[in-house]
C-alpha positions, 0 to 999 in steps of 0.5 A: 500500500505504501509503495502505491502511495509513493508512486502516486506522489511521484506521479503527482509531483511530475505532473505538477512540474510538467504543468508549470513548464507547460504554462511557462511555455504557453505564456512565452508563446503568447508574448511572442504572438503579442509582440508580432502583432504590431499596433501601427498607431503606437509603434515606430516604423522600425517595429514593422518595417525592415531597416533597409526600407526605412533607410531607403525612404526619406521621411520629412517633418518640417514646417511645410512638409510631412511624410504620410504613410498609409497602411492598408490591411490585407482585408481592405486590399482584398475588398473585404472591408475598410481597414486603412490606417494613415500615419503622419510622421 
């Protein structure tokens, strides 16, 4: 009887360790997914545009000239909805 209880305790402990490990990995995956989904309104260009694209283009911000960037979602491009965000730099 005590051997069964000892085995059950070991299995229970292993289950707790695996559960903790799974939850940590699930949280890490969620963090990566959140980081990859960029909020264009609050992010810098470097967060969603490669550096070579940003460096090739000239972004102006003066008294008379301002660079405007239009971000068009895939849904809007496919004609499924108005998902256009205009960023003024």
